[in-house]
C-alpha positions in Angstrom: 0.9 -5.7 10.0 1.6 -8.7 12.3 1.9 -9.8 15.9 -0.1 -7.2 17.8 -1.0 -9.2 20.9 -1.1 -6.5 23.5 -4.3 -6.4 25.5 -5.8 -9.2 23.4 -9.2 -9.5 25.3 -9.9 -5.8 24.8 -9.0 -6.1 21.2 -11.3 -9.0 20.7 -14.1 -7.0 22.3 -13.3 -4.1 20.0 -13.5 -6.4 17.0 -16.9 -7.7 18.1 -18.1 -4.1 18.6 -16.7 -3.1 15.2 -18.4 -6.0 13.4 -21.7 -5.0 14.9 -21.3 -1.5 13.6 -20.1 -2.6 10.2 -23.1 -4.9 9.8 -25.4 -2.1 10.5 -23.8 0.2 8.0 -25.1 -0.2 4.4 -22.7 -0.2 1.5 -23.2 2.4 -1.2 -25.1 0.9 -4.1 -23.7 3.2 -6.7 -20.5 5.3 -7.2 -19.6 8.4 -9.2 -17.2 6.4 -11.4 -16.5 2.7 -12.2 -15.0 1.2 -9.1 -15.1 4.5 -7.2 -16.5 4.4 -3.7 -19.2 6.8 -2.4 -18.8 8.5 0.9 -20.9 7.0 3.8 -19.1 8.2 6.9 -20.1 11.3 8.8 -17.9 14.3 7.8 -16.4 14.6 11.3 -15.3 11.0 11.2 -14.4 10.8 7.5 -11.1 9.3 6.4 -8.9 12.0 5.0 -8.2 11.8 1.3 -5.6 12.8 -1.3 -5.6 13.3 -5.1 -4.4 10.5 -7.4 -4.8 11.5 -11.0 -8.3 12.5 -11.6 -9.6 10.7 -8.5 -9.3 11.1 -4.7 -8.4 8.1 -2.5 -8.2 7.6 1.2 -4.9 8.4 2.9 -4.9 4.8 4.1 -4.6 2.3 1.2 -5.1 -1.4 1.8 -2.0 -3.4 1.0 -1.9 -6.9 -0.4 1.4 -8.6 0.7 -0.3 -10.1 3.8 -3.3 -11.2 1.8 -1.1 -12.9 -0.7 1.0 -14.6 2.1 4.1 -12.5 1.7 5.1 -11.5 5.2 8.7 -10.4 4.6 9.3 -12.0 8.0 9.6 -15.7 7.5 8.1 -18.6 5.5 6.3 -19.7 8.7 4.4 -16.4 8.9 3.7 -16.7 5.2 2.1 -20.1 5.8 -0.1 -18.6 8.5 -1.2 -15.7 6.3 -2.1 -18.0 3.4 -4.1 -20.3 5.7 -6.0 -17.3 7.2 -6.8 -15.5 4.0 -9.3 -17.7 2.3 -11.4 -16.3 -0.6 -14.2 -15.5 1.8 -11.9 -13.8 4.3 -10.5 -11.7 1.5 -14.0 -10.6 0.6 -14.8 -9.8 4.3 -11.5 -7.9 4.6 -12.4 -5.7 1.6 -15.9 -5.1 3.0 -14.6 -4.2 6.4 -12.0 -1.9 5.0 -14.6 -0.1 2.9 -16.9 0.3 5.9 -13.9 2.0 7.7 -13.5 4.6 4.9 -10.6 2.9 2.9 -11.3 3.6 -0.7 -8.3 2.0 -2.5 -6.6 -1.4 -2.6 -3.1 -1.7 -3.9 -2.6 -5.2 -5.1 -0.9 -7.3 -7.7 -1.2 -10.4 -9.8 -4.6 -12.0 -9.8 -6.0 -10.0 -6.9 -8.3 -8.2 -9.4 -10.5 -11.4 -9.3 -11.1 -10.8 -5.6 -11.8 -7.1 -6.3 -14.3 -8.1 -9.0 -16.0 -10.4 -6.5 -16.1 -7.6 -4.0 -17.8 -5.3 -6.6 -20.3 -7.9 -7.5 -21.2 -8.1 -3.8 -22.0 -4.4 -3.9 -18.7 -3.0 -2.8 -16.9 0.0 -4.3 -13.2 0.6 -4.1 -10.4 1.8 -6.4 -7.9 -0.8 -7.6 -4.2 0.0 -8.1 -1.9 -2.7 -9.3 1.8 -3.4 -9.7 2.8 -4.4 -13.2 5.7 -4.6 -15.7 6.5 -5.8 -19.2 7.5 -9.2 -17.8 5.6 -12.1 -19.5 4.5 -13.2 -16.0 2.3 -10.1 -15.6 -1.3 -11.4 -15.8 -2.6 -8.4 -17.7 -1.5 -5.7 -20.1 -2.2 -2.0 -19.5 -4.9 -2.1 -22.0 -6.6 -5.0 -20.3 -6.2 -3.3 -16.9 -8.0 -0.3 -18.3 -10.9 -2.4 -19.7 -11.2 -4.1 -16.2 -11.6 -0.7 -14.6 -8.4 -0.3 -12.7 -7.6 3.2 -11.4 -3.9 2.9 -12.2 -0.8 0.8 -12.6 2.6 1.3 -11.0 5.7 -0.3 -12.5 6.8 -3.1 -10.1 9.3 -1.8 -7.5 11.5 -4.9 -7.6 11.8 -4.7 -11.3 12.3 -0.9 -11.2 15.3 -1.2 -8.9 16.8 -4.1 -10.8 16.7 -2.0 -14.0 18.1 1.0 -12.2 21.1 -0.9 -10.9 21.7 -2.3 -14.3 21.5 1.1 -16.0 18.3 0.2 -17.9 15.7 2.3 -16.1 14.5 3.6 -19.5 12.8 0.3 -20.0 10.4 1.1 -17.1 9.8 4.5 -18.7 8.8 2.9 -22.0 6.4 0.6 -20.3 4.8 3.5 -18.4 4.1 5.2 -21.8 1.8 2.3 -22.5 0.1 2.8 -19.2 -0.4 6.4 -20.0 -1.7 5.7 -23.5 -4.2 3.2 -21.9 -5.7 6.1 -20.0 -4.7 4.8 -16.5 -3.2 6.7 -13.6 0.5 6.1 -14.1 3.0 5.3 -11.3 6.4 4.0 -10.5 7.2 1.9 -7.5 10.7 1.8 -5.9 12.6 1.0 -2.7 15.4 3.5 -3.5 15.4 7.3 -3.0 17.9 7.5 -5.9 15.3 6.2 -8.3 12.9 9.0 -7.3 15.6 11.6 -7.7 16.6 10.3 -11.2 13.0 10.2 -12.4 12.4 13.7 -11.1 15.6 15.0 -12.9 14.4 13.4 -16.2 10.8 14.7 -15.8 9.0 11.4 -16.5 5.3 11.6 -17.3 3.8 9.9 -14.3 1.2 10.7 -11.7 2.5 9.0 -8.6 5.2 7.1 -6.9 5.0 4.1 -4.6 7.9 4.6 -2.2 9.1 2.0 0.2 10.7 3.7 3.2 13.2 0.9 3.6 15.8 -0.1 1.0 15.4 -3.7 2.0 16.9 -5.6 -1.0 20.6 -4.6 -0.7 23.0 -7.3 -1.8 25.5 -9.0 0.5 28.2 -6.8 -1.0 26.2 -3.6 -0.5 25.5 -4.5 3.1 29.2 -5.3 3.8 30.3 -2.0 2.4 27.6 -0.1 4.3 27.9 -1.9 7.7 31.3 -3.5 7.6 29.6 -6.9 8.1 26.7 -9.0 6.7 23.9 -9.5 9.3 21.5 -12.5 9.3 19.1 -12.8 7.5 20.7 -11.2 4.5 17.5 -10.9 2.4 15.5 -8.8 4.7 17.6 -6.1 6.5 15.7 -3.0 7.6 17.9 -0.1 8.6 16.8 2.8 10.9 18.7 5.2 8.6 16.6 4.5 5.6 13.2 6.2 6.3 14.7 9.8 6.6 16.3 9.4 3.2 13.1 8.3 1.5 11.0 10.9 3.3 13.4 13.6 1.9 12.9 12.2 -1.6 9.1 12.2 -1.1 9.0 15.8 0.1 11.1 16.9 -2.9 8.6 15.8 -5.5 5.2 17.5 -6.1 3.7 14.1 -7.2 1.6 12.1 -4.9 3.6 9.4 -3.1 2.1 6.2 -1.6 4.6 5.3 1.2 4.7 1.6 2.1 6.3 -0.7 4.7 5.9 2.1 7.3 5.9 -0.7 9.9 9.0 -2.4 8.5 7.0 -5.4 7.4 5.7 -6.1 10.9 9.0 -5.5 12.7 7.5 -2.4 14.3 4.3 -4.2 15.6 5.4 -5.4 19.0 3.0 -3.1 20.8 0.2 -0.7 20.1 2.5 2.2 21.1 5.1 1.2 18.6 2.5 1.0 15.8 1.2 4.4 16.7 4.7 5.8 16.7 5.3 4.4 13.3 2.2 5.9 11.8 2.9 9.3 13.4 6.5 9.3 12.0 5.2 8.4 8.6 2.7 11.3 8.4 5.4 13.7 9.7 7.7 12.5 6.9 5.4 12.6 3.9 3.5 15.5 2.3 -0.1 16.4 3.0 -0.9 15.2 -0.5 0.5 11.7 0.1 -0.9 8.4 1.5 0.3 5.2 3.2 -0.2 1.6 2.0 -0.5 -0.8 4.9 -1.0 -4.5 4.9 -3.1 -6.1 7.6 -3.3 -9.5 9.3 -6.4 -9.3 11.6 -6.2 -12.8 13.0 -5.8 -11.5 16.6 -7.1 -7.9 16.5 -9.1 -5.6 14.3 -6.1 -4.0 12.6 -8.4 -2.3 10.0 -10.1 -0.3 12.7 -6.8 0.3 14.5 -5.1 1.6 11.4 -8.0 3.7 10.3 -8.1 5.5 13.6 -4.4 6.2 13.5 -4.7 7.7 10.0 -7.6 9.8 11.1 -5.5 11.1 14.0 -2.3 11.7 12.2 -3.4 12.2 8.5 -6.0 14.9 8.6 -3.9 17.7 7.0 -5.5 19.0 3.9 -4.0 17.9 0.6 -2.1 20.6 -1.2 
């Protein structure tokens, strides 16, 4: 999330109050499974959870695009995010997220090194990563299993490229390796048509990561759809997209982790707009689903803000 400047003095005071509470709350020293967090919040204020494979995770999953400096807004925002998220700030972010009841981090690349540091500091959080068969992927499914990941999802950008090229079975073959490694097995996509195809074919997976915006349409696709090509071409978010993905999400029994519910920061111009986006997301997904949200807490305590919104709108029991 980005650019939440409304009522900044009050937000800064909220942040100071939150940090005092977080400092007073001890982290769990042990967990039921490797990397799995123990519950510390009172039951009446607990973060709602959903099933993911053999585990349960919070309905709010911490995203990683902002931490990695990928704003999907502009390269100038990317620079700000990279400047802000030093190694120490990443550790602090994970600790504050854990203190607020967030029990899973969806990340990619070498983020697992930050997760390992967080665990060495006494933290406990599930780790989900994006991956593919590409040589650039920094680990194999077998290595991910040895490092204690909860699961791997086939990278959404690669998934959609394969789908458009008629080669989606390559993703299926990779996910067989993920399953054989004993990991929770997922598929990420930005396209409802991919979910529909995989459901028709009955793939052996545990979950989907579902972007509610099909943001990577080509110039030609946009011209056919809109009759023109808007600027910028690479990051076009259409209001008609979320209902289509929500329909695909509700049509599958598998757990879905919905992401970009704030349109990569485009719906963060006010606290009311953010709240409306969260409320819409939880109306659109199933009770057994969760949301992945990136945070950029430079000007406000977005972890606390998002956790409160999920507790408000996401308390429905998982099926």
